[in-house]
VOBA-1610 file (N, C-alpha, C; in pm, whole numbers, padded with zeros to 5 digits, always signed):
BEGIN
Met-02652-01692+00735Met-02509-01672+00754Met-02481-01532+00808Gly-02536-01430+00745Gly-02516-01293+00793Gly-02378-01241+00760Glu-02355-01117+00794Glu-02226-01055+00769Glu-02142-01065+00895Val-02011-01076+00877Val-01924-01091+00992Val-01907-00959+01067Val-01910-00849+00995Val-01903-00718+01058Val-01997-00625+00982Arg-02060-00534+01055Arg-02150-00440+00989Arg-02096-00298+00994Glu-02003-00271+01087Glu-01951-00136+01094Glu-01867-00106+00971Lys-01853+00020+00941Lys-01778+00064+00824Lys-01631+00023+00839Val-01572-00025+00729Val-01433-00069+00734Val-01343+00004+00634Ser-01402+00085+00548Ser-01325+00165+00452Ser-01354+00313+00477Phe-01248+00394+00476Phe-01262+00536+00507Phe-01184+00619+00406Asp-01247+00727+00357Asp-01180+00814+00261Asp-01052+00874+00317Asp-01049+00897+00450Asp-00934+00966+00507Asp-00828+00871+00564Glu-00844+00738+00543Glu-00741+00648+00597Glu-00609+00673+00522Pro-00498+00685+00595Pro-00371+00719+00529Pro-00307+00598+00462Leu-00290+00609+00330Leu-00224+00504+00253Leu-00075+00535+00239Ile+00000+00432+00204Ile+00146+00444+00195Ile+00186+00476+00051Leu+00243+00593+00031Leu+00295+00630-00100Leu+00431+00564-00120Val+00457+00517-00242Val+00584+00450-00273Val+00640+00501-00404Asp+00772+00478-00421Asp+00833+00502-00551Asp+00825+00372-00633Glu+00882+00373-00752Glu+00870+00256-00841Glu+00944+00134-00788Asn+01031+00152-00688Asn+01101+00039-00625Asn+01035-00005-00495Asp+00916+00045-00468Asp+00838+00009-00349Asp+00898+00065-00220Asn+00975+00171-00229Asn+01024+00240-00110Asn+00919+00339-00063Glu+00891+00341+00068Glu+00794+00435+00122Glu+00846+00578+00109Ile+00762+00666+00060Ile+00803+00806+00043Ile+00706+00904+00108Gly+00603+00852+00174Gly+00509+00942+00240Gly+00373+00877+00255Tyr+00275+00958+00292Tyr+00139+00909+00318Tyr+00040+01011+00262Arg-00077+00959+00225Arg-00182+01048+00173Arg-00316+00981+00197Pro-00420+01060+00227Pro-00553+01001+00245Pro-00597+00922+00121Lys-00671+00815+00145Lys-00712+00727+00037Lys-00784+00802-00075Val-00875+00890-00039Val-00951+00961-00142Val-00858+01042-00232Asp-00752+01100-00176Asp-00658+01178-00257Asp-00574+01088-00347Cys-00543+00968-00299Cys-00464+00874-00380Cys-00538+00830-00505His-00671+00840-00504His-00751+00793-00617His-00811+00907-00699Thr-00769+01030-00671Thr-00819+01146-00744Thr-00740+01165-00873Gly-00806+01216-00976Gly-00738+01239-01104Gly-00688+01108-01162His-00559+01106-01197His-00499+00982-01250His-00435+00900-01139Gly-00454+00941-01014Gly-00405+00865-00900Gly-00261+00896-00864Thr-00226+00864-00739Thr-00090+00877-00688Thr-00042+00738-00651Leu+00079+00703-00693Leu+00129+00568-00671Leu+00133+00534-00522His+00068+00424-00486His+00062+00381-00347His+00065+00229-00340Arg+00096+00177-00222Arg+00110+00033-00201Arg-00028-00030-00185Ala-00045-00145-00247Ala-00173-00216-00243Ala-00147-00366-00247Phe-00254-00444-00232Phe-00240-00589-00245Phe-00366-00649-00305Ser-00348-00765-00367Ser-00458-00846-00420Ser-00440-00988-00370Ile-00550-01049-00326Ile-00549-01186-00276Ile-00640-01272-00363Phe-00590-01390-00398Phe-00667-01490-00471Phe-00676-01614-00383Leu-00798-01651-00340Leu-00819-01771-00262Leu-00866-01884-00352Phe-00800-02000-00340Phe-00834-02119-00417Phe-00877-02230-00321Asp-00975-02310-00365Asp-01017-02421-00281Asp-00954-02551-00329Asn-00989-02660-00262Asn-00927-02789-00294Asn-00980-02852-00421Arg-01072-02784-00487Arg-01121-02828-00618Arg-01065-02742-00731Gly-00970-02655-00698Gly-00907-02571-00799Gly-00992-02453-00842Arg-01090-02417-00760Arg-01175-02301-00792Arg-01120-02177-00721Val-01144-02062-00780Val-01103-01936-00721Val-01228-01862-00672Leu-01214-01792-00560Leu-01324-01711-00508Leu-01321-01574-00574Leu-01428-01539-00644Leu-01441-01407-00705Leu-01545-01327-00627Gln-01522-01197-00621Gln-01621-01109-00558Gln-01667-01003-00657Gln-01794-00964-00640Gln-01847-00850-00715Gln-01845-00730-00621Arg-01778-00624-00665Arg-01763-00507-00581Arg-01898-00442-00553Ala-01912-00389-00433Ala-02039-00329-00391Ala-02078-00211-00480Ala-02208-00187-00487Ala-02261-00078-00570Ala-02214+00058-00523Gly-02182+00071-00393Gly-02141+00199-00339Gly-01994+00233-00359Lys-01917+00143-00420Lys-01775+00171-00444Lys-01762+00285-00544Pro-01673+00383-00517Pro-01658+00494-00611Pro-01591+00452-00742Leu-01505+00350-00737Leu-01435+00303-00856Leu-01475+00158-00886Trp-01514+00134-01010Trp-01553+00002-01058Trp-01660-00065-00970Pro-01771+00005-00940Pro-01879-00059-00865Pro-01946-00169-00948Leu-01979-00279-00882Leu-02047-00394-00940Leu-01964-00469-01045Tyr-01837-00439-01055Tyr-01747-00517-01140Tyr-01699-00639-01061Trp-01675-00747-01133Trp-01619-00867-01070Trp-01468-00854-01057Ser-01415-00912-00951Ser-01273-00900-00924Ser-01224-01020-00843Asn-01099-01012-00800Asn-01038-01121-00724Asn-01097-01129-00583Ser-01053-01227-00507Ser-01115-01258-00377Ser-01119-01138-00284Cys-01009-01063-00279Cys-00997-00952-00185Cys-00885-00862-00231Cys-00903-00732-00219Cys-00793-00639-00249Cys-00812-00512-00167Ser-00700-00452-00129Ser-00706-00331-00048Ser-00565-00273-00037His-00543-00198+00072His-00417-00128+00095His-00373-00145+00240Pro-00242-00161+00262Pro-00195-00146+00400Pro-00205+00002+00438Arg-00237+00028+00562Arg-00247+00164+00611Arg-00116+00208+00676Arg-00103+00336+00698Arg+00015+00390+00765Arg+00037+00316+00898Gly+00160+00270+00920Gly+00194+00201+01043Gly+00155+00054+01047Glu+00103+00001+00936Glu+00056-00136+00931Glu+00144-00217+00837Ser+00188-00334+00881Ser+00267-00421+00793Ser+00177-00482+00687Met+00239-00533+00582Met+00161-00600+00477Met+00087-00720+00536Gln+00153-00799+00620Gln+00089-00916+00678Gln-00033-00878+00763Gln-00019-00773+00842Gln-00133-00727+00922Gln-00250-00686+00831Ala-00217-00613+00725Ala-00321-00564+00634Ala-00391-00678+00561Leu-00316-00777+00517Leu-00374-00890+00445Leu-00479-00961+00529His-00442-00994+00651His-00533-01072+00736His-00648-00986+00789Arg-00622-00859+00816Arg-00730-00768+00856Arg-00837-00762+00747Arg-00792-00744+00623Arg-00888-00724+00515Arg-00963-00852+00479Leu-00895-00966+00483Leu-00966-01092+00459Leu-01082-01108+00558Tyr-01056-01076+00683Tyr-01159-01090+00785Tyr-01270-00986+00765Glu-01229-00860+00738Glu-01329-00754+00721Glu-01422-00782+00603Glu-01366-00821+00490Glu-01446-00837+00369Glu-01517-00971+00361Leu-01448-01080+00402Leu-01497-01214+00376Leu-01525-01297+00501Gly-01480-01250+00617Gly-01500-01325+00740Gly-01418-01452+00747Val-01304-01455+00678Val-01218-01574+00675Val-01073-01533+00704Asp-00991-01634+00726Asp-00846-01615+00729Asp-00785-01728+00648Ala-00662-01712+00606Ala-00596-01813+00524Ala-00445-01790+00530Glu-00371-01898+00511Glu-00227-01883+00491Glu-00207-01832+00350Leu-00125-01728+00338Leu-00107-01664+00208Leu+00039-01673+00164Glu+00057-01687+00034Glu+00191-01692-00025Glu+00206-01575-00120Phe+00317-01501-00106Phe+00346-01392-00199Phe+00384-01452-00335Val+00332-01392-00442Val+00363-01440-00576Val+00449-01339-00653Tyr+00400-01216-00668Tyr+00477-01115-00740Tyr+00417-00978-00711Lys+00484-00874-00757Lys+00427-00739-00747Lys+00450-00666-00879Phe+00362-00569-00905Phe+00368-00496-01031Phe+00303-00360-01014Ile+00330-00272-01107Ile+00270-00138-01106Ile+00168-00129-01219Tyr+00053-00072-01188Tyr-00045-00044-01293Tyr-00117+00086-01262Gln-00171+00146-01367Gln-00253+00266-01355Gln-00374+00248-01443Ala-00493+00279-01389Ala-00616+00265-01466Ala-00714+00373-01423Asp-00768+00446-01521Asp-00867+00550-01496Asp-01008+00491-01504Phe-01095+00539-01416Phe-01237+00501-01421Phe-01315+00626-01460Gly-01315+00657-01587Gly-01379+00779-01637Gly-01327+00901-01562Asp-01418+00989-01521Asp-01381+01108-01445Asp-01390+01086-01294Ala-01426+00965-01253Ala-01449+00939-01111Ala-01319+00924-01032Gly-01210+00895-01102Gly-01083+00875-01034Gly-01006+00762-01097Ala-00905+00711-01025Ala-00817+00612-01085Ala-00750+00528-00978Glu-00698+00415-01022Glu-00605+00336-00943Glu-00465+00361-00998Asn-00371+00379-00909Asn-00230+00393-00946Asn-00153+00323-00836Glu-00128+00193-00856Glu-00083+00110-00745Glu+00041+00029-00778Leu+00121+00010-00673Leu+00223-00094-00674Leu+00162-00207-00593Cys+00116-00309-00665Cys+00029-00411-00606Cys+00106-00540-00580His+00096-00590-00457His+00154-00717-00415His+00046-00823-00431Val+00076-00929-00505Val-00023-01032-00534Val+00006-01157-00451Tyr-00097-01208-00384Tyr-00086-01325-00297Tyr-00187-01430-00338Ile-00153-01556-00314Ile-00247-01666-00330Ile-00261-01738-00196Gly-00376-01799-00174Gly-00399-01872-00050Gly-00499-01984-00070Ala-00497-02078+00023Ala-00588-02192+00017Ala-00705-02169+00113Ser-00822-02212+00070Ser-00942-02200+00151Ser-01019-02331+00146Ala-01099-02355+00247Ala-01182-02475+00249Ala-01297-02466+00148Gly-01318-02348+00090Gly-01430-02330-00002Gly-01558-02307+00078Gly-01669-02313+00010Gly-01797-02298+00078Gly-01832-02154+00107Glu-01911-02137+00213Glu-01967-02007+00245Glu-01862-01911+00299Val-01879-01786+00265Val-01804-01677+00328Val-01907-01580+00384Arg-01863-01491+00471Arg-01954-01394+00532Arg-01910-01255+00488Val-01971-01205+00385Val-01922-01083+00322Val-01974-00958+00392His-01895-00852+00382His-01936-00722+00432His-02016-00653+00321Pro-02141-00616+00347Pro-02226-00565+00239Pro-02183-00430+00183Asp-02106-00352+00257Asp-02055-00226+00204Asp-01941-00247+00106Glu-01882-00367+00109Glu-01765-00395+00026Glu-01796-00489-00091Ile-01888-00582-00069Ile-01912-00689-00166Ile-02060-00704-00193Ala-02097-00704-00322Ala-02237-00723-00361Ala-02271-00870-00379Asp-02175-00949-00427Asp-02199-01089-00453Asp-02064-01161-00460Trp-02068-01294-00456Trp-01944-01372-00462Trp-01976-01510-00517Arg-01871-01578-00569Arg-01890-01713-00623Arg-01756-01783-00636Trp-01758-01915-00622Trp-01642-01999-00648Trp-01649-02043-00795Val-01538-02022-00869Val-01540-02046-01014Val-01418-02129-01055Pro-01436-02235-01133Pro-01321-02309-01184Pro-01229-02218-01266Met-01101-02243-01257Met-01004-02154-01320Met-01026-02139-01470Asp-01053-02249-01540Asp-01072-02239-01684Asp-01198-02159-01719Asp-01298-02165-01632Asp-01419-02084-01655Asp-01390-01935-01642Val-01303-01900-01545Val-01265-01759-01530Val-01196-01711-01657Thr-01102-01789-01707Thr-01030-01751-01828Thr-01126-01734-01945Arg-01222-01824-01955Arg-01321-01817-02064Arg-01408-01692-02049Glu-01452-01663-01927Glu-01534-01544-01904Glu-01457-01416-01939Leu-01330-01413-01904Leu-01248-01294-01935Leu-01233-01275-02085Glu-01225-01385-02158Glu-01215-01375-02304Glu-01348-01330-02365Asn-01459-01381-02311Asn-01591-01354-02371Asn-01654-01223-02326Asp-01624-01180-02204Asp-01691-01060-02150Asp-01598-00984-02056Pro-01484-00934-02106Pro-01386-00870-02019Pro-01436-00743-01951Ala-01537-00679-02005Ala-01586-00553-01949Ala-01650-00570-01812Arg-01682-00693-01772Arg-01744-00717-01640Arg-01641-00718-01527Tyr-01511-00712-01562Tyr-01406-00733-01462Tyr-01319-00610-01444Thr-01263-00598-01323Thr-01175-00484-01294Thr-01045-00497-01373Pro-00982-00383-01404Pro-00860-00389-01485Pro-00745-00462-01417Trp-00731-00443-01284Trp-00619-00511-01217Trp-00640-00662-01216Phe-00766-00706-01199Phe-00793-00850-01199Phe-00753-00913-01331Lys-00787-00847-01442Lys-00754-00903-01573Lys-00602-00920-01590Met-00526-00820-01546Met-00379-00828-01556Met-00324-00938-01465Glu-00373-00942-01343Glu-00323-01039-01245Glu-00358-01182-01286Trp-00480-01203-01334Trp-00521-01338-01371Trp-00436-01391-01486Lys-00409-01306-01584Lys-00326-01349-01697Lys-00187-01390-01648Ala-00128-01308-01560Ala+00005-01342-01508Ala+00002-01472-01429Leu-00099-01490-01344Leu-00108-01612-01265Leu-00122-01735-01354Met-00207-01727-01455Met-00228-01842-01542Met-00106-01869-01632Asp-00039-01763-01676Asp+00078-01780-01764Asp+00201-01829-01690Gln+00219-01784-01565Gln+00346-01808-01499Gln+00338-01890-01370Trp+00224-01893-01304Trp+00217-01956-01172Trp+00106-02058-01158Arg+00057-02111-01267Arg-00053-02207-01257Arg-00010-02334-01182Asp+00111-02381-01204Asp+00159-02501-01134Asp+00163-02477-00983Arg+00204-02357-00943Arg+00209-02325-00801Arg+00068-02322-00740Ile-00027-02270-00816Ile-00166-02269-00770Ile-00219-02411-00758Gln-00188-02495-00856Gln-00231-02635-00853Gln-00176-02705-00729Ser-00048-02679-00698Ser+00014-02739-00581Ser-00056-02691-00453Leu-00089-02563-00450Leu-00159-02506-00334Leu-00295-02574-00315Ser-00369-02594-00423Ser-00500-02659-00415Ser-00486-02804-00369Glu-00383-02872-00416Glu-00362-03012-00375Glu-00328-03020-00226Arg-00247-02926-00177Arg-00216-02925-00035Arg-00341-02898+00048Ala-00429-02813-00003Ala-00555-02784+00066Ala-00642-02910+00073Ala-00638-02990-00034Ala-00717-03113-00036Ala-00665-03214+00063Asp-00534-03214+00086Asp-00473-03310+00178Asp-00489-03270+00324Ala-00518-03141+00346Ala-00525-03091+00485Ala-00646-03144+00558
//
């Protein structure tokens, strides 16, 4: 299968969008600075891809990631860059990390802050999206993803209960919200994928 792209796709100096608590843009700062200390609030997104069997695609973050390396997380997550719309960023990142594209539906957004020891932190206003995928193989970027797997939703919930330390903090929060409030919407999305 191979990787879809081998060139570097993440840069410490890429300018991220700083926001206030209402998601209004208030400036820009290099990515590395946004994750220093306890972090600076910036715009981000998380994508959850589901297949027609109701499974979600999980990725294990690459070993070279400065924050939460080798932790399991959602299908794809990143940041829109300065001058880039959310839609442009979503589809760019899906292709860069996974070699796929998908129709995505916005679900909700929330603010969270999480420290990773002394290495830095996430401090994000995160937009959460769901999308349908045909399932099967993806072509991951090795600098971004160490491993990946399709997992039934109930198995994910069980794994989070039994071994939460293997997962990123934002994934745990997002998964709980999706299962508590939007499971019917996810089920509908999976059924539409099966009919396609």
